[in-house]
C-alpha positions in Angstrom: -135.3 38.1 32.6 -135.0 39.8 29.2 -138.4 41.5 28.9 -138.5 45.3 28.9 -137.2 47.0 32.1 -138.1 50.5 32.9 -134.7 51.9 33.6 -133.2 53.2 30.3 -129.7 52.3 31.4 -130.7 48.7 32.0 -132.4 48.7 28.6 -129.1 49.4 27.1 -127.2 46.9 29.3 -129.9 44.3 28.4 -128.7 44.3 24.8 -125.3 43.0 25.9 -124.5 39.3 26.2 -124.3 39.4 30.0 -127.8 38.2 30.8 -128.2 35.0 32.8 -131.6 33.4 32.2 -133.6 32.7 35.3 -136.2 30.1 34.3 -138.2 30.8 37.5 -139.1 34.3 36.2 -141.3 34.6 33.2 -140.1 36.8 30.3 -142.3 39.1 28.4 -143.3 36.7 25.7 -144.3 34.0 28.1 -146.0 36.3 30.6 -148.1 38.0 27.9 -149.3 34.8 26.5 -151.2 34.2 29.7 -154.4 36.3 29.7 -154.6 36.8 33.5 -151.0 37.7 33.8 -151.4 40.3 31.0 -154.4 41.8 32.7 -152.6 41.9 36.0 -149.8 43.9 34.4 -152.3 46.6 33.6 -154.4 46.3 36.8 -151.3 47.0 38.9 -149.8 49.8 36.8 -151.8 52.7 38.4 -150.3 51.8 41.8 -146.8 52.4 40.6 -147.8 55.7 38.9 -149.6 56.9 42.0 -146.5 56.8 44.1 -144.7 59.3 41.8 -147.7 61.3 40.5 -148.0 63.6 43.5 -149.4 61.2 46.1 -146.3 60.1 47.9 -143.2 61.9 49.2 -141.0 62.1 46.0 -141.1 64.5 44.4 -144.1 66.0 46.3 -142.3 67.5 49.2 -139.5 69.1 47.2 -142.0 70.5 44.6 -144.6 71.7 47.1 -142.0 73.6 49.3 -140.4 75.1 46.2 -143.8 76.4 45.2 -144.4 77.9 48.6 -147.4 75.7 49.2 -146.0 73.8 52.2 -143.0 74.7 54.3 -140.8 72.4 56.3 -137.5 72.4 58.2 -136.7 68.8 57.8 -134.2 67.3 55.4 -136.4 64.4 54.3 -137.4 63.9 50.7 -134.9 66.6 49.4 -137.1 69.5 50.5 -134.6 71.4 52.7 -132.0 72.0 50.0 -134.5 72.6 47.1 -136.6 75.1 49.1 -133.7 77.0 50.7 -133.6 80.7 50.0 -131.8 82.0 48.1 -132.1 79.2 45.7 -129.2 77.2 44.4 -128.8 74.8 41.4 -130.0 71.2 41.7 -127.2 68.8 42.6 -127.5 66.2 39.9 -124.6 64.1 41.0 -125.4 60.4 41.3 -123.9 60.7 44.8 -126.1 63.5 46.0 -127.8 62.3 49.2 -131.1 63.7 48.0 -130.9 62.1 44.5 -134.2 60.4 45.0 -136.1 63.6 44.2 -135.1 63.1 40.6 -134.5 59.3 40.5 -137.8 58.1 42.1 -140.2 59.6 39.6 -137.9 58.9 36.6 -137.5 55.2 37.3 -141.1 54.8 38.7 -142.7 56.2 35.6 -140.6 54.1 33.2 -141.4 51.0 35.3 -145.1 51.8 34.8 -144.6 52.3 31.0 -142.6 49.1 30.6 -145.3 47.1 32.4 -148.2 48.3 30.3 -146.2 48.2 27.1 -145.7 44.5 27.6 -149.4 44.0 28.1 -150.4 46.0 25.0 -147.9 44.0 22.9 -149.5 40.8 24.0 -153.0 42.1 23.2 -152.0 43.5 19.9 -150.5 40.1 19.0 -153.9 38.5 19.3 -154.2 37.7 23.0 -157.8 37.7 24.3 -158.3 38.3 28.0 -161.3 36.0 28.6 -163.8 38.2 26.8 -163.6 41.1 24.3 -164.8 43.5 26.9 -162.0 42.6 29.3 -159.5 42.8 26.5 -160.6 46.2 25.5 -160.4 47.3 29.1 -156.9 46.2 29.5 -155.7 47.9 26.3 -157.6 51.1 27.0 -156.2 51.4 30.6 -152.8 50.4 29.3 -152.8 53.3 26.9 -154.1 55.6 29.6 -151.2 54.6 31.8 -148.8 55.1 29.0 -150.2 58.6 28.5 -150.1 59.8 32.1 -146.7 58.3 32.7 -145.1 59.9 29.6 -147.1 63.0 30.5 -145.6 63.3 34.0 -142.1 62.7 32.5 -142.9 65.7 30.4 -144.0 67.7 33.4 -141.0 66.9 35.6 -138.0 66.7 33.3 -136.5 68.7 30.5 -136.5 65.7 28.2 -137.3 62.0 28.2 -137.4 58.9 25.9 -140.7 58.0 24.4 -141.2 54.3 24.6 -144.5 52.7 23.5 -145.6 49.2 22.4 -144.2 49.8 18.9 -140.6 50.0 20.2 -138.7 46.8 20.8 -137.0 48.2 23.9 -134.6 45.3 24.3 -133.0 46.4 21.0 -132.4 50.0 22.1 -128.7 50.7 22.1 -128.7 54.5 22.3 -131.9 56.0 23.7 -133.2 59.0 21.8 -134.3 61.8 24.1 -137.2 64.2 23.1 -137.8 67.6 24.6 -140.6 67.9 27.0 -143.1 69.5 24.5 -142.7 66.5 22.3 -143.1 64.1 25.2 -146.3 65.8 26.3 -147.7 65.8 22.8 -147.0 62.0 22.6 -148.6 61.5 26.0 -151.8 63.3 24.9 -151.9 61.1 21.8 -151.7 58.0 24.0 -154.6 59.3 26.1 -156.6 59.9 22.9 -155.8 56.3 22.0 -157.2 55.2 25.3 -160.3 57.3 24.7 -160.8 55.8 21.3 -160.5 52.3 22.6 -162.7 52.6 25.6 -166.2 52.1 24.1 -167.3 48.5 24.7 -164.8 47.9 27.5 -165.9 46.2 30.7 -166.5 48.4 33.8 -163.4 49.1 35.9 -163.6 47.4 39.3 -163.2 49.2 42.6 -159.8 47.5 43.3 -157.1 47.5 40.7 -156.9 49.4 37.4 -157.7 53.0 38.5 -159.0 51.9 41.9 -162.3 53.5 41.1 -165.4 51.7 39.8 -166.2 53.3 36.5 -167.7 52.5 33.1 -166.3 53.6 29.8 -168.0 57.1 29.7 -166.5 58.1 33.0 -163.1 56.6 32.1 -163.1 58.8 29.0 -163.8 61.8 31.2 -160.9 61.1 33.4 -158.6 60.8 30.4 -159.8 64.1 29.0 -159.1 65.8 32.3 -155.6 64.4 32.5 -155.1 65.7 29.0 -156.2 69.2 30.1 -153.7 69.0 33.0 -150.8 68.1 30.7 -151.7 70.9 28.2 -151.6 73.6 30.9 -149.1 72.3 33.5 -146.3 71.6 30.9 -145.7 75.3 30.5 -142.4 76.3 32.0 -142.8 80.1 32.0 -145.4 82.9 31.7 -144.8 83.0 28.0 -145.4 79.3 27.6 -148.5 79.4 29.8 -149.9 82.2 27.7 -149.2 80.2 24.5 -151.3 77.2 25.7 -154.1 76.3 23.3 -156.8 77.5 25.7 -159.8 76.8 23.5 -158.6 73.2 23.4 -158.2 73.1 27.1 -161.8 74.3 27.6 -162.9 71.5 25.2 -161.0 68.9 27.2 -162.4 70.2 30.5 -166.0 70.2 29.1 -165.5 66.6 28.1 -163.8 65.8 31.4 -164.7 64.7 34.9 -168.2 65.6 36.3 -167.3 64.1 39.8 -164.1 64.2 41.7 -161.6 61.6 40.7 -160.8 59.9 44.0 -159.2 56.4 43.9 -160.1 54.2 46.8 -157.2 53.4 49.1 -156.3 49.8 49.8 -154.2 49.5 53.0 -150.5 49.2 52.4 -151.2 48.8 48.6 -152.5 52.1 47.3 -152.6 55.0 49.8 -151.8 58.7 49.9 -148.6 59.3 52.0 -148.6 62.9 50.9 -151.9 63.5 52.8 -150.6 61.5 55.7 -147.5 63.7 56.3 -149.2 67.0 55.7 -151.8 66.1 58.4 -149.5 64.2 60.8 -149.7 64.8 64.6 -147.1 63.3 66.7 -144.7 64.8 69.3 -146.4 67.0 71.9 -149.6 66.8 70.0 -148.3 69.4 67.5 -150.4 69.3 64.4 -148.8 69.1 60.9 -145.6 68.3 62.7 -143.7 67.3 59.5 -144.6 70.2 57.2 -147.0 73.1 57.4 -149.0 75.3 55.0 -146.8 78.1 53.9 -147.3 81.8 54.8 -147.1 82.4 51.1 -150.2 80.2 50.6 -152.4 81.7 53.4 -150.9 85.1 53.7 -153.0 86.8 50.9 -156.0 86.3 53.1 -154.6 88.2 56.0 -156.3 91.5 56.9 -154.0 92.6 59.8 -150.9 93.4 57.7 -149.0 90.5 59.2 -148.3 89.1 55.7 -147.4 92.5 54.3 -144.9 93.1 57.1 -143.5 89.6 56.7 -142.9 90.2 53.0 -141.2 93.5 53.8 -138.8 91.8 56.3 -135.5 90.4 55.1 -135.7 86.7 54.5 -133.3 85.8 57.3 -135.3 87.7 59.8 -138.8 86.5 59.0 -140.7 84.6 61.6 -144.2 83.1 61.8 -147.2 85.4 62.3 -150.9 85.2 63.1 -153.5 85.7 60.3 -156.8 87.4 60.8 -159.1 86.7 58.0 -162.8 86.3 56.8 -161.9 83.2 54.9 -163.6 80.4 56.9 -161.3 77.8 55.4 -158.5 79.4 57.4 -160.2 80.9 60.5 -163.4 80.0 62.3 -166.0 82.4 63.5 -164.8 82.8 67.1 -161.4 84.5 66.6 -158.1 84.2 64.9 -157.1 81.0 66.8 -160.3 79.2 66.0 -159.8 76.5 63.3 -161.1 76.9 59.8 -162.5 74.3 57.5 -159.2 73.4 55.9 -156.5 74.9 58.2 -156.0 75.6 61.9 -153.8 77.8 64.0 -151.0 76.4 66.3 -148.5 78.8 67.8 -145.6 76.3 68.1 -142.5 76.8 66.0 -141.7 73.2 65.1 -138.6 73.6 62.9 -135.0 74.4 63.9 -134.2 78.1 63.7 -130.8 77.5 62.2 -132.5 76.1 59.1 -134.2 79.4 58.5 -137.0 81.0 60.5 -138.6 82.0 57.2 -139.8 78.4 57.2 -141.8 78.9 60.3 -145.6 78.8 60.1 -148.3 78.8 62.8 -150.8 77.0 60.6 -151.6 73.3 60.1 -153.6 71.2 57.7 -156.9 69.8 58.9 -158.8 69.2 55.7 -157.8 65.5 55.6 -157.9 64.8 59.3 -155.3 65.8 61.9 -155.4 63.4 64.8 -152.7 61.0 66.0 -154.8 58.1 64.9 -155.7 59.5 61.5 -155.6 56.7 59.0 -157.7 58.4 56.3 -154.9 58.1 53.8 -155.1 54.3 54.1 -158.9 53.9 53.5 -161.7 55.5 51.6 -161.5 57.8 48.5 -158.3 59.8 48.1 -158.9 63.1 46.3 -156.6 63.2 43.3 -158.3 65.5 40.7 -161.3 67.6 41.6 -164.1 69.4 39.8 -162.8 72.6 41.4 -159.4 72.1 39.8 -161.0 71.8 36.4 -163.4 74.7 37.1 -160.5 77.0 37.9 -158.4 75.9 35.0 -161.4 76.7 32.8 -161.7 80.1 34.6 -158.0 80.8 33.8 -158.7 79.9 30.2 -161.7 82.2 30.0 -159.7 85.1 31.5 -156.9 84.6 29.0 -159.4 84.5 26.1 -160.8 87.9 27.2 -164.0 86.2 28.5 -163.5 87.2 32.1 -167.2 87.6 33.0 -167.7 83.9 32.3 -164.8 83.1 34.7 -166.4 84.9 37.6 -169.1 82.3 38.6 -166.5 79.5 38.4 -164.2 81.3 40.9 -167.1 82.1 43.2 -168.3 78.5 43.5 -165.8 77.6 46.2 -165.0 81.1 47.3 -168.5 81.6 48.5 -169.5 78.1 49.5 -166.3 77.0 51.2 -164.6 80.3 52.1 -167.9 82.1 53.0 -166.4 85.2 51.3 -168.4 87.8 49.3 -168.4 87.0 45.6 -165.9 88.5 43.3 -166.9 90.5 40.2 -164.8 91.3 37.2 -163.3 94.0 39.3 -162.1 91.5 41.9 -163.2 91.1 45.6 -165.2 94.0 47.1 -162.9 96.8 48.3 -163.6 96.7 52.0 -161.6 96.0 55.2 -160.6 92.4 55.3 -160.9 91.8 51.6 -159.6 88.5 50.3 -157.2 88.2 48.7 -155.0 91.2 49.1 -152.0 92.0 47.0 -148.5 92.0 48.4 -148.7 95.7 49.1 -151.9 95.3 51.0 -154.3 96.6 48.3 -157.4 94.5 47.5 -156.7 92.0 44.8 -157.9 91.7 41.2 -159.9 88.9 39.6 -156.6 87.3 38.5 -155.4 87.4 42.1 -158.6 85.8 43.3 -158.3 83.0 40.7 -154.8 82.2 41.8 -155.6 82.4 45.5 -158.6 80.1 45.0 -156.7 77.5 43.1 -153.9 77.4 45.6 -156.1 77.2 48.7 -158.6 74.7 47.2 -155.7 72.6 45.8 -153.5 72.5 48.9 -152.9 68.9 50.0 -154.6 67.2 47.1 -151.6 66.7 44.9 -148.0 67.5 46.0 -146.9 68.7 42.6 -149.7 70.8 41.0 -148.8 74.0 42.9 -145.3 73.8 41.4 -146.7 73.5 37.9 -148.9 76.5 38.5 -146.2 78.6 40.1 -143.7 78.2 37.2 -146.4 79.1 34.6 -147.6 82.1 36.6 -144.0 83.3 37.3 -144.5 82.8 41.0 -141.5 80.6 41.8 -138.7 82.1 43.9 -136.0 83.5 41.7 -133.4 80.9 40.5 -135.6 77.9 41.3 -135.2 75.2 38.7 -138.3 75.0 36.5 -137.7 71.3 35.7 -135.4 68.5 36.6 -132.6 67.2 34.4 -132.3 63.5 33.5 -131.1 61.9 36.7 -127.3 61.9 37.1 -127.4 58.1 37.8 -129.0 57.6 34.4 -126.6 59.9 32.6 -123.6 58.2 34.2 -124.7 54.7 33.2 -125.4 55.9 29.7 -121.9 57.6 29.6 -123.6 60.9 28.9 -122.4 64.3 30.3 -124.0 65.4 33.5 -125.9 68.7 33.6 -128.3 70.5 35.8 -130.7 73.4 36.2 -131.4 76.3 38.6 -129.3 78.6 40.6 -128.0 82.1 39.8 -127.0 82.3 36.2 -128.0 78.6 35.6 -130.1 77.2 32.8 -133.9 76.8 33.4 -133.7 79.1 36.4 -137.0 80.9 37.3 -136.9 84.7 36.9 -137.9 87.0 39.7 -141.5 86.5 40.7 -144.1 88.7 39.0 -147.4 86.7 39.4 -149.7 89.6 40.1 -149.3 90.9 36.5 -152.3 89.9 34.5 -152.3 88.1 31.2 -155.0 90.5 29.9 -156.3 93.9 30.9 -158.3 93.7 34.1 -159.2 96.2 36.8 -156.5 96.6 39.6 -154.2 94.5 37.6 -151.0 95.5 35.7 -150.4 93.7 32.4 
């Protein structure tokens, strides 16, 4: 089969005279001359993106635990090594037992790109998929999938190869890598092409395509919101996050989603395994028995100094502690052990102590269900991108543009309604006992602290990778965490390119010491 294959190494190998034709498998030219086959290429592409876009286990567990969103003591999915403290460099050897952290998204995203490229080539060559409306739909969604796939390559890796329908991939002999800013720029241009091609397209069905029934106007909104994500989350440092074109981000958000984007699960076809594992209850009825919300995530809400004391304890001696808080997402109204709306308390230490007691947490995730029979990840809408995420990105933009008073009501929307907390002002939360959030020294936080706290708590469990993107841009990653992954060692070896890596003491692309409480602009209670 000589049509485009996602893996770059195989693209190169495919140019050699070693291919044995299998007449039982259609090549690109034949497949894309069949309208229903071409449409099926596009209709199934989102499913392959979904798996590596923060809704399955690679790279979600590694990224979430590195971002101190979730914590776990298990080796599965590369999380134990990547989240160990102190941090070490990523092992980019093709023989690393945890290579799937880098390999799975790389090959999955290129597989998605290759599939939709074939379809777009067929359409641009004159193929009509039954009606003009269905043809426009297939091409617009194909460009959308190109965009979010290249976009996530730009979010995950230091560089990638841009491959669209204009590139005859089976003629590539030496792939040309582009740095992540170039990849992200190309991805946003592909999303804009999807937006431009959307008017007049048929409505997306509930199953297939984006697994959400939507007409062109709502499809355009989703594309704009993904563009906003790429613009912000591609920043690798505080400096790069500050340099984002924030007025353009606001414009994208204002043109973006007006309802949560929540694809509908289809059992064993499209489902959210990330949500399943963060909510899983198995042995001895212990909730969140695979991974738990991190103390770093929930600790700023603590009013009893448990978090402050934990931070002031050497890493090797840290253990789990109980939080007392007014935030009703974490604690109910009848005491510190009563479950909140999103999280609950469970005193069991479920991880092995010899893997680091700093990983211990007494809290579990309950927002997405937490029973032994919970199958919510296999049916119904799966939150993937929320209005809240866009509101809080806009709030960040407004703060950075010295328009902080406009950010206040956006932060208060969920803070008051979901957390049942007193509203913040430009000064931050009211200075009172039990203020939320508190700084790491115990003082009541600033408006900037409230924004970051709100985004992390409201976003926990929705996507497994967004917390990592925020943490690196806010300078909140543990020191020496890698800020992006290298091209996978397996790919480099097959292309006869020198291996390299990131992270670790003295390594390239290693996160500096955390300093997330420092504000991007002058605000009360906030050093700049």
